[in-house]
N, C-alpha and C positions, 0 to 999 in steps of 0.2 A: 380725358386728359388726366395724367397721374396727379393726384393731390397728395402732398406730403407736408410735413411740418417744416421741411427744408426751405420751401419757397418763400416763407414769410419770416423765418427765424433769423436773428442776427447772426452774422457769419464772422469767422476769423480766418485769416490766411494760414495755411498749413506751414508755410515758411515765410518769414518776414522778408520784405523786398530788399532790405539793406545788406549788402555784402554776403557773407556766408553764415550769417546768424541763423540759428536753427529755431524752429517754432517750439515754444515751451509746451504746446499741446502734445507734441510727440516725444519730447526729450527732457521733460522735467523729471526729477529723480523719483517722485511719486506721482505717477500719472493718474489722472482722474478716471473713475470708473465710467464705463461707456453705457449710457442709457439707450435702450432699444427705441427706435422710432416707432410710431403707431403702425398698426397693420396696414397692408396695402388697401387702397380704396380708389376705384376708378369710376368716372362717370360713363354713361352709355355713349354710343357713337353719335356725335353731333359735329356739324361743321365747326372748325376751330380757327381762331386767329393764328397766324404763324409768327410767334415772337422772334425777335432778332437774336441770333445765337450770341452767347457771351464769348469774349476772347478766350482762346484756348489756354492762355497763360493765367487766367483768373481762376485758379483752383481754390474752392472754398468748402469748408465743412461747417456743420452746426457747432455751436459753442459747446454743446455737451458731447461732441465727438461723433464722427462717422466711422472712423477706422480703428481697429485694434492692432496689436503688435504681438509678434512671437514671444517677446519678452514678458507678455502678460498672460498668455494662454499656451497650454501645452500643444494644442492642435487647432487647426482652423475651424472656427465656429460657423457651421452652415447657416445659422439664423442671421448672420451678418450680411448674407447675400442680398436680402431685400433692402437693407439699409444702403448698401453700396449702389444697388440699381437705382433706387430713388434719388440718390445724390447725383449719379451720372445724369439722369434725366433733368434734374433741377438745374444743372449747369448748362443745358442745351447741347450736350455733346452728341446727341443722336441726330442732330440736324446737319445738313450739308454746310460746309464752311469753305469759302473760296479764298481765304487768306493765304493758303500755302500752295494752291494749284488751281488750274482752270479746267482740266479735262475730268469730268465727273465719272464716278463709278456708280452705276445704278442697278439695283435689283428690285423687281416687283415680287413681293412675297406671294407665293401661291395661296389664294384666300381660302382658309379653312371654312367649313360649314359653320354657320352661326349657331347651329344646334350642337356643334361638336364638343367633345371633351378630349383633352390631350391624350394622345397615344404615342407609341414609339416612332411611328412614321412622322408625326409632327416634330418630335424631338430631333429626328434625323435632319429634316430640312432646315429647322431653326439653327441647329448646330453648324451645318455646312455653310449656310448663307451668312450667319454671323461671323464665321471664320473669315470668309471673303471680305465682308464689310469692314471688320476691325482691321484686317491687314491693310486694305487700301486706304482706310482712314489714317492709319499710322504712316503710310507712305506719302501722305500729304494731299491725296486726291479728295476733292469735294465728294462726299459719299452720301448717297440716298438709298436707304432701304425702305421701300414704301409698303406699309402693312394694310391689311383690310380683311374683311370676311365676306363670304358668299351667302346669298339669301337661301340657297339650297332648297329649291321649290318643293320637291317631293318630300324630302326629309323633314323640313319644317312644317309643312302642312300636316304630315302624318303625326308629328309630335303634338301639335295643337289639337288635332282631331281627337287624339287619345286623351289629352288633358280635359277637353270638353266632355268627352264620353264619361269620364270619371265623375263629372258633375251632372250627368244625366242629360247632356245636351248633344244633339246630333247635328252635323253640319247641314244636312238637308233641311233642318228646321230654321236655318238662318239665311238671311240674304247674303249676297257676296260681300257687300260693304260691312255688314255686321261681323262676318267671319274674319275678314282681313283686319278689322279693328282688333279682334281678339289676338290675331297673330302679332300685330305690332306691339300690343301690350306685353305679350310673352317675350318678344324680342328685347324690349326695353328692360324687362326684368332679368332675363337669363342670358341674353345675347353676348354679354361681356365675359362670360366664363372662360371661353377659349383664349381670348386675348390676354386675360389676366394670367393664365397658365403659360402662355408664350413668353410673357415678361419674366416669369419665374425661371425660364431657361436662359435668361440673360440677353434676349434679343435686343440689339441696339438699333432698332428701327425708329423712324421718325413718326412718332405717334401723333404729331400735330397734323400730319397728312393722311391719317387713317381714313379708309373708305369702306363703304358697304355697297354691294352691287345694286341695291335699290335706292341709293342716294339719288337726290335730284339730278346731280351732274351726270352720274353714270347712266341713269334712266334716259336722260336726253341723248346720250351717246348711243344707247341701244336702239332707240327709235330712229335716230338718224341713219344708223347702219342698215336697218331693215328697209327704210325708204330708198336709200341709195342702191341697195342690191336689187330691190324690186324694179326700180327705174331702169336698171341695166338688163332686166329680164332674167336675173339669176335667182329670183324667188318665185315659186309657183305653188299652186294648190292642186292636189290630186289624191287619188285613192291607191295606196300601196301597202305592202306588207310591213308591219311594224311589230315591235315587242309591246304586248298589251298587258297591263296590270288590272285584272278584273276587280280587285278590292279597291284600288285607288281610282280605277276607271280612267286611266290615262296611258298614253304611250310613254315608254321609258327608253333611255339610250342604251346602247350596247354595254356601256361601262357600268350601268346599274343592274345588269343581269349577271348573276354568278352561277356557274355550272358546278354541279356536285354529282359524284358517282353514287347512285342509289340502287338498291335492289328493287326490281320491278318484274313485269310479266310480259312475255311475248305471246300474243294470241293468234292462233291459226284459224282462219275462217274460209269457208267455201264460197266462191263466186261462180254460179252456174253460167254456162255458155248458152246464150240465147239460140234457140233452134236446135240444140244438141240433145243427146240422150242424157239419162240420169248420171252416166259415168263421165260426161263431158263437163268438167268444172276446173277452175283454177283455185289453188289454195294460197291464200295470202297471209303472210306473217306481219303483224303490226303491234306496236306498243300502245296505240290509241284507237281502239275499235270504234269509239263513238264518232270519230271523224269520217266514218264511211258514208255518212249522209252527205258529206261534201265531196265525195269522189266524182271525178269527171272523166277518168280513163284508167285503164290498167296497162302497165308496160312490162315487156319482157325483153331480154337481150336478143339482138338479131341472130346471134349464133347459138342460141339455146335450143337444141333440137327437141327438147321436151314440149315446147310450147309453140313452135314455129307454125304448126297447122292452124292455130287459133288466131294468128295475127290477121287483122282485118275484119274479124267477127265482132260481135257485141257480147258483153257480159251483163248479168243482172245483179244490181247492187242489193244485197240482202236487206230485208226489213223495210223496203221502200216501195212496196206494192208494184214491183216489176220495172223500176227505172233502169233503162239501158245506158251503158257507157261503152266506148270503143276499146278494143284490145289493140295496142300499138306496140311497135318495137323501138327501142332506143339503146344506144351503146352505153349510156351512163348507168344502166341497171346493173347491179351487182348480182351476178349469177349465184354466188356462194352465200349470200345473206338470206337466211330464212329459206324460203322455197324458190327464190329467184324471180318471184313475181312482185311487182311494185304497184300499189294503189296510189294514184295521184290525187291528193287533196290540196289543191293550190291555195285554198283560203285559210289553211291552218298548218302549213309547213313551209319553211323558207326555201328548201331545195325544190319542193314541188311547185312552189310559186314561180321560181326562176324557170323551171322546166316547162311549165304551162305557158308562160309568156313566150318562150322560145318556139313552142310548137303551136301557138295560137289557140290553146284550149281555154274554155271559159273558166271563170273563178267563182266558186260557190261558197258563200259564207253561211255557216250553220249556227253561229254563236252570237248571243247578245253581249253587250258591253260588260255585263256583270258576271259573265262566265256560265250563264245558263244557255240551253239550246233554244234556237228560235223555231219559227214555223216550218222551216225547211226540213226539220227533223221529224215532222209529222206528230205521231202520238207522244214523242219524247219531248215535245216543246215545253219549255218552262222548267225542265229538270236541270239541276246542276251538272256540269260536265262529268264529274266523277260518279255521281249517282246514276247518270245515264249510262255510263260504262258498265256498271254492275248489272243494271236492268237489261241492257242490250245483250250482254253475254249470257245471262240466264235464258233469255228468249231464243237466242241463237242455239243454245243447247237443246231447248225444247223442239225446235224446228229441224234439228239435225244438221245445221250449217256450222256449228262449232266443232272444230276438229280436235284441238288440244290447247293446253297452256304450258308454257315453259318458263322457268325462272330466268331472268335476264337482267344484266346490269345496265342501268340507264344513265345517260348524261342529262340530268334534269336542270332546266333553266329556272332559277328562282330569283325573285326580286331581292335586290340588295337591301331594300328598305323594309318591306313587310315580310319577306320570307316565302311568300306564296309562289306557286308555279306560274311562270309567265306564259301567256298564250300568244302564239303567232297569229296575227289577225290583220286582215285588210281593212284599212281605215282611211277616211279622208283627212289629210293632214297638210301642213305647209312644209315645203322642202326648199333647200338651197341647192342649186346646181353647182357641184364642186369641181368638176374637171378643169374649167378654165382657171379657177383659183389655185388648184393643185399644181398646174404647170409652172406657175411663177414660183411657188414654194420649192418645187424640185430644182429649178434653176438656181435658186439662192444657195443651195448646198453644192451643186455642181460647180458653181463659180467661186466657191470658197468664201462667200459672204457670210455664211452661217456655219459655225463649227460645232459639231456635236461630240460631246465627251461622255463615254468612250466612243471611239471612232466606229466601232463595229455596229452601233445603232443606226448609222447612216443607211445601212442596207435595209433595216426594218422600216425606217422613215421613207426611203425611196419605194419600197415594195407597197406600203400602204397607200402612198399618194399616187402611185402608178396604177393601182387597182381600186381607186376610190369610188364610193357610191354616193348618191345624193343624200343630203343630211336632212333628216326629219327634225324640224325645229319647233314644232307645236306640241304643247302639253295641255291636257284637259284638267287643269288645276285652277285654283283661285288665287294662289300666292305666287307672285312673280311679275315679270314685265308683260303687261297685256299687249297682245298682238295689235299693231296700229292699223287695223283694217276695219272698215265700216261697210255694212251692207244696207241696201235700199229695201225698205219695207214693201213687200209685194213683188219683189224681183227675185230672179234665180241667183242664189248665193254664189254659184260657181262662175257665173257670167257677169254679174253686176256687183262690183264692189269698188271701194275707194281706199287707197292707201294714203295716209296723211300723218303729219307730225303731231296733230292734236285734234280733238273733237271739233273745235271751232273751224279749223282748216278743212276737215272732212265735210262739215256741213256747208261751208262756203263752196267747195267743189261740187257737192251734190246739188245745191240750188242752181249753180251755173249750168248743170247738165239736165236736171229734172224739174226745175222750177222751185219757187219759194215754198210750196206746200209739202215738199218732200220730207219724209221721215227716215231717219237712219238709226242703226244700232251697231254696237261694236262687237267684233268677234269675241266670243267668251273665253277662248283659249289664251294661254300665256306662252312665252317663249321658253325653250329649253334653257336651263341654267347655264349650260356650256356656251350658249350664244353670247351672253353678257361676259362670261369668263374669257371668251376669245378676244374681247376688246380690252381686256384688263391692262396691258402694258401702256396703252395710250389714252384710254378713257380716264384713268386715274390721274393723268397729267394734264387734263383739260380738253382733250379732243371731244367734239369737233372744232373747238375754238383753237386753231393752230397758232394764234397770237398770244395765247396764255403763256405767262412767263415760265412756269414749270415745264410746259411742252417744249418751248424753245431751248431751255437749258438742259433738260434731262432726257429728251427723246431723240433718237432711239436709245433704249436702255442698253446696258452692257451684258448682263447675264440673266439667264433664266435657269433656275435650279429646281428640279422636281424629281419625282419617282419615275423610273423607266416605264412603269405600267401605264402612264398616261401620255406617252410620247405622241400618240396619234390623237387621242380624244381631246387633249388640251394644247400641247405644244404646237403640233402641226396646224391646228386651227388658228392659233395666235399668229403664226407666221403668215398664213394665207390672208387673214383679215388685216394684219399690219401692212402687208404689201398693197392690198387692195385699197385701203382707206388713207394710208399716209405716204404711199409710194416707196417705202423702204421697209426692210426687215425690222421687227420690233426689238430685237436683241441680236448681238453678234455671236454669243456663245450660249450653248445649252449644256448644262451639267446634269447628268442623270445618276441618281443614287439607286441602290438596290433596296430590297425589302429587309426588314428586321425579323429574324427568326430566333427561336429559342436555342438553347445550348446544343440540342440534338439536331438542329437544322430544320425543325418543323415550323410551319406557319403558325403564328400565334392565334389562338382562337379560344373563346369561352368554353367551347365543347371540350377541348383538350385540357383546359384549366392551366394553360401555360402563358397567359397574358401577363406581361410585366408593365406595371403602371409607372409612368415617368415621375409623377409627383411623389409616390411612395419611394421610388428609387432615389430621388433627390434628398428626401428626408433621411434615408439610411446611408447614402454614400456621398451626397453633395452634388451640386450641379456640375462642378468642374470634372469630377470623376466620370460622370455620365457622358458629358460632352466629349471628353478625351477618348473614351471607349468607342463611342459612335463614329468619331472622326478617323479612326484608324482603319476603316474599311477601304475597299478599292472601288473606284467609280463603276457603277453598273452591276456590281457583284452584291449578292445578298450577304448580310452580316449575321453571324450567330452570336447572340448576346447571352452572357452567362454571369452568374454571381461571382465566379472566380475572377473574371476580367474586371468587373466593377471593384472588387475587393483590392485587386492589385493596383488599380489606378487611384483608389482612395489612399492606398499606401504611398503612391507617388505624390499625391497632394500633401500628405504628412511629411514626406521627405523634403519637399520644397520648404515647408513651414519650418522644419528643424534646421535646414540650411540657413534660412533667414535668421533664425534665432542665434545660431552660431556666429553669423556675421555681425549681428547687432551687439552681441556680448563682447565682441573683440574689436569694436571700433572705439575710437577715443570718445571721451565725454564731450558734450557740446561746447564747454568753455575752454577746451584745450586747443586754442587757436593755432599754436605752433604745430601740433600733430596734424591738424586738418590741412594746414598749409603744405606740409610734406606729402600728405596723401594726394591732395588735389594737384600737386606739381607733376605727378606721373601722367604721361600721355602715351597712348598705344597706337597712334595712327601713322607712324613712320617707321622706316627700317631702323633708324638711329635709336628710336625710343625702345625698340625691342632688344637691340644689342646690349643695352646697358642694364638689363635685368637678369636675374639668375635663371638657370636652366628650367626648373619646374614652372616658373612664371612664364618664361618664353614659350614653353611647351603648351601650357593651358591657354594662353592668349592666342597662340598660333592655331591651336585646334578650334578655339572659338571663332576666329576669323574664317577658317574653312567652313565651319558649321553655318555661319551667317550666309556665306555665298551659296552653300548647298540648299539651305532651307528657303532662302529667297527665291532661288531658281525653281524649287519645288512648289512654293506658293504660287509663283507666276504660271506654272503649268497645271495648277489645280491638283497636284499630287499631295493631298493633305496627309494621307497615311504615311508617306515618306517623311514629311515634316515632323509628324508626331514621333515616329520611331527614332529618327536621327537626333532630335532634341532630347528625347528621353534617354537615349544611350549616352549622349555626351554629359548630360547633367548627372545621371546616376553613376555611369561607368568611369567618367573622366574627372568631372568636377567634384562630386561628393566622395567617391571612393578613393580618389587619388589626391587631387589638389588640396581639398580641405584638410585631409590628413597630413599632407606634406607641409601645409602652411603652419601647422602647430609647432613645427620645429623653429619657425621664425617668431611666432607669437608668444610661445611659452619659454623657449630657450634662446631668446635673441641675444646675439653678441653685441648688437648695436641698434640704435634707434632706426637706422635706415632699413635694417632687415625686416623689422615689424611693419614699417610704413609701406614697403613694397608689397608685402603680403596683403596688408589691408587694402591697398589700392587695387591690387589684382582681384582679390575677393569681391570687392565692390563692383569693379568694372565687369567682371565675368557674370556675376549674379544678376546685375541689373539688365544685362543683355539677354540672359536666359529668360528673365521675366518678360522682356519684349517679344522674344521669339515665341513664347508659350501663351502670351496674352490672348491671341485670337481663339485658342483652344480652351484656355482655362482663365476666363476673365476675372473671376471673383478673387481667387486666392492670389493671383498675380498682382491685382490692383491693391489688395490689402497689404501685401508685402512691400510693394513699391512705395506706398504712402508711409511705411514705417522706416524706410531708408532716408538718410540725410540728403540734402540738396535736391529735393523733389520740388521743382517749380511749376509742374503741370501734372495733370492726371496721366496715368500710364496709357489709357486708351487713346489719348490724343498726343502722346509723345512721338518723337521722330523715330522712324524705323531705323535699325542699325545700318550704318554705312557698309556697303559691300566693297570688295577688292582691297581690303585692308591688308597690311603686311603680314606675312607668316613665314616662319623659318622651318623649311622641310628638314634641314639637318638637325635642328634642335628637337624636332619631333622624333627623329630616328634615335638621337642620343637618349632621350628620355624613355623611349621604348626599350632600349638596352638596360637602362636603370630599372625599369619596371620588371623586365625579365629576370634581372638579378634578385630583385626583391621577392618576386614570386618563387624563385628557386629556393631562397633561404626560408621563406614561409612554409613551402611544401616539405622541406627537410625537417623543420621543427615539428610539423604535424606528423610526419612519418615516424619520427622518433619520440613522439609524445612529450615534447619539451614543455614544461609548465609555461603558460602564457606570460607570466610576469618575469620569467627568468631571462636575464640578459646574457648573451653568449659572445664569445670572441669570433673573429673572422679575419681571414687573409684574402684580399681581393687581388687576383692576378690578371693583368691585362697589359696592353701596350701603353706607352707613355701618353698617347693622345687620349685613350679611354680613361686611364687613371686620372688624368688631369680633370676631366669634367665629372667623373664619379666622386673623386676625393673632395672636390669643392662642395659637394652635397652630402658630406659624411654624416652630419647631424640628421639630415632627412632620412638617409639610408638606415641609420641606427634607430630612428624613431619608427619607421615603417616596418623594419625587419626584426625589431626587438634585439638589437645588438648592443654590446657594451662599447660605447663610442671611444672610450679610452683604449680599447683593445681591438680596434679595427685598423688593419695594416694594409697598405697598398704596395704591391711589388710586381715586377715583370717576370718572376719565376716562382715555382712552388716553394712554400715555406719548408723549414726543416722538419716540422712535425706532420708533413703531408700524409705519411703512412698511417698516422693515428688520427686522421681527420676524415670527415665526410667531404668528398670531392664533388662539386657541383659545376656543371657546364651550363651557364646561363645563355650563352650565344657564342658566335664565332669570335674568338679572341677575348672572351670575358668569362673568367672562372672564379670560383670561391672555394676556400677550404675552411670547414668548420670543425675545430678540435672536438673529437668525440668525447673526450673527458668533460668538456664544458656542457655537453648536451645530456648525457646519460651516465648512470652507474653501470659500467661495462659488466661487472660480475653479476649484478642483479638482472641485467638484460639477458645475459647468457642463460641464467637459471630460468627466467620467464619463457624464453624461446624454446628451451629444452622441454619444459612441461607442455607447451603448446604443440611442439613437434610430436610428442608422444600421443597426444589426443588425436591429432590429424592422422597419424599412422594407423591408429586403431580404427578410425572411421573408414580410412581408405581400404584396409584389409577386409572390413565387413562388406563394402561395396563390391570388391573384387570377388569375394566368396559367392555373392549372389550371382554375379555374372558368370562364374565358373560352373554354376549349377544348371545342368541340362533341363531340369524341370521348369526352372524360372525362365530361361531364355526361350524355350519352345512353347510354353503354355501362357506366359504373361502377355498382355496386349503389347503390340509393337511400340506404342508411344510410351508405355511404362518402362520397357526395356531401354528405349532410347534415353529416357530421363535419367535412369541409373547410370548409363554409360557417360552421359555428360557430367554428372556429379563426380564420378570416379576420375575423369580427366581433369576436372577442376581441382579436386583434392590432390592429385598427383603434382599439378603445377605449383600449388601452395607449398607442398612438402619440399619440392626442389628449391623454391625461393627461400624457405626458412632454413634449410640445410646450408645453403650458400651464405646466408646472413650469419649463421652460427660459426661457420668456418672462418669467415672474415673477422668476426668479433674475437674469436679465440686467438687469431693470429695478430689481433690489434691493427689490422690493416683493412680499411673499408673504403673502397672506391666506387662511387656511384656516378655513372655517366649520365 
């Protein structure tokens, strides 16, 4: 549980409860300096009491301050993120609250490995899930985001083995209990690293409900699941092909095998035909010659005329003292690979294993668990598989059975954990029969009970489940959930065993069947980590105790968010197990995100040196910038992450901060009750309220109301990229660039008190709603800004989401767009004629009476935004008398402007400047034309060089024409620009 100074410190309300009185903590003339709270400190995972949440209205901060303000700092200080997070948690905001709603929104966090350290994949899922959780919390739904970590059987055991090895201790020297004690000690010391880092990302999950997959409750659920599946006949023991890790000496899941393209060798070997002449042999191409000791047949294609005469005969396996195997035909043989002859080694190749089972061929295992060859390999027994390969090839060369070697690119299966090459091996393991479970999971999607986002992954989900194989759930490890199976001493393990929920229950069952003197021992294997993970959505809520309050309130959950790469390995298994054990799907929606790649679209790897560390990124750019960048992706699509994107979104954070500073600088002082009364009197939730405010204010409020509707709809559809882009564009393009600038005409040049108060009211209203819309994306800077604003009676993260379907004036939006077009036209003309930025110029605005009416009402705003001399801005329905000596601008249909040329430039000086420029351009143009007129150049120069010169000449000619036209117009003192 998070321990901070906040929990015990005396507190003071940010805003006093009486009337509109503002807290002196935030609005005293000289604010106190803010002391940083102590560094974060977390206890290790332990069962926790669940304290009652504080009312959401009771927002409290420490006496020495939690929040800073834009008035005190030039930019948002990233170090304050930890203080804000600690304060949120101390207030109980992360826990579900039923005061405002009854239908909960529930997400189970994908449990990261307890050995893990934060990477961008974690940052992605934390960002997306926190966006969902914060949005629905603000919508008033009781929100539970349930965190936890996975015991990560293989990864954790490997880490601890390496740690012990550094101390000179080998696992083989320890008993099982001694080793697991070391693992628990390691977990207690280092296991909280990943959760601390997840907090650093702003994850608003309920840490009072944090779970670990080896917790007592979850372990009980795992055993119960195994027993129930076994009782239904869905768990069995058998010998089948698995992925085997020789160094770890355990089976590993498909997910823990990574394939890499590597340079290798294709070996060509002669297999003599039994009973034939010396010229009767088949040449086989193989990448693993050492597996020939496990060959049980040779296959050729039925239509391959080269070998048809040998089908039905026997071949002699090299170096085996004459062992014979049949030569068969099968249409699955690729005639074009190698020599078109396939050696079948079903004990050490997945495809060969399936083919052998189909054809009824025997399965021969040549390898020990540690990757050395066994007695089947004869004289090679005891050699490592790779040493055996070298020795075998050398001896094949000596005997004349080696034909040749060729370089060949191999797809090599390597252990995700240790990096070693995985060995396909037939091994006795425990399996779950998956087909009956998969059928129900398929129907859940078919019936629309489960929605997968994006929809295209439904096809992958359906394909996997329609072609599902039985699941190997046993692992030869010491760290994990021990398989709840006990064997009878002196009995056949495959025939005589007991499945029970505890050792006492197993002994009781054994005595009932075999007598009181029976002795039992437990299966040494543990369950696949994914087995416990498959139960995660309901085991964390109390299952198998379905009467548990959390189970009744929060199951089934709402959303499962994770990477698309584990749709089958985890998501599908959770669906199957949820339906099997609870009778319903564990969640109604699945949201799949893509992978994070570097700026060039490459997968991040230590080898390429392109790994971006989230914690380092947070230090440089802030959590909010990182989250905003990650959230702009498209569901299921990979996202290219670059420093440029992060820098741009850090600038966005600063822009928000600066806007907050502008707003605070232009609000009344706290003791100006009259001013605050005027500001708070403005409401924007009715048509009548909008009609009574000026055009710029009607425009920005209308645009805001449209934005609220669009972003709310996008949030509900999980289109987070759209939310981010729409809100970014509105804030930067509409609010900051236009309305804040327009408001200065009221704030700085106000003709009356009401003008400034309407601007202040609109600035406050729009900005606080922007903060609400952005809070799920950028929680820290938005909360900091929110707390600096007046009238904050609650934390932003638990404030009410903006109301939708608020009034908006489409006609006002159109009118202000005309106003913007006019402003842009004047600005462009000023830039084109290099008018000094500080120079005010005259203007005549020509339009219809209707347009003139609403443009002229905002003359001060127009003058401010366009740098016009307000005293010399005239409105008319016909061109002015000096039109021929003016720059003529067409801003839109029925809206024009005339800018007196004499106001903008010194005509004589401009004619002289353009004449000199024209002379230089003509010289350059003549030079280019001369080159193009030369036969030597045109005929001998490379085509792209000639083309480049032609383009430059055409461009120069165009500039000359434009400059001549400008000169002609200036000289005649008539300049019209359409």
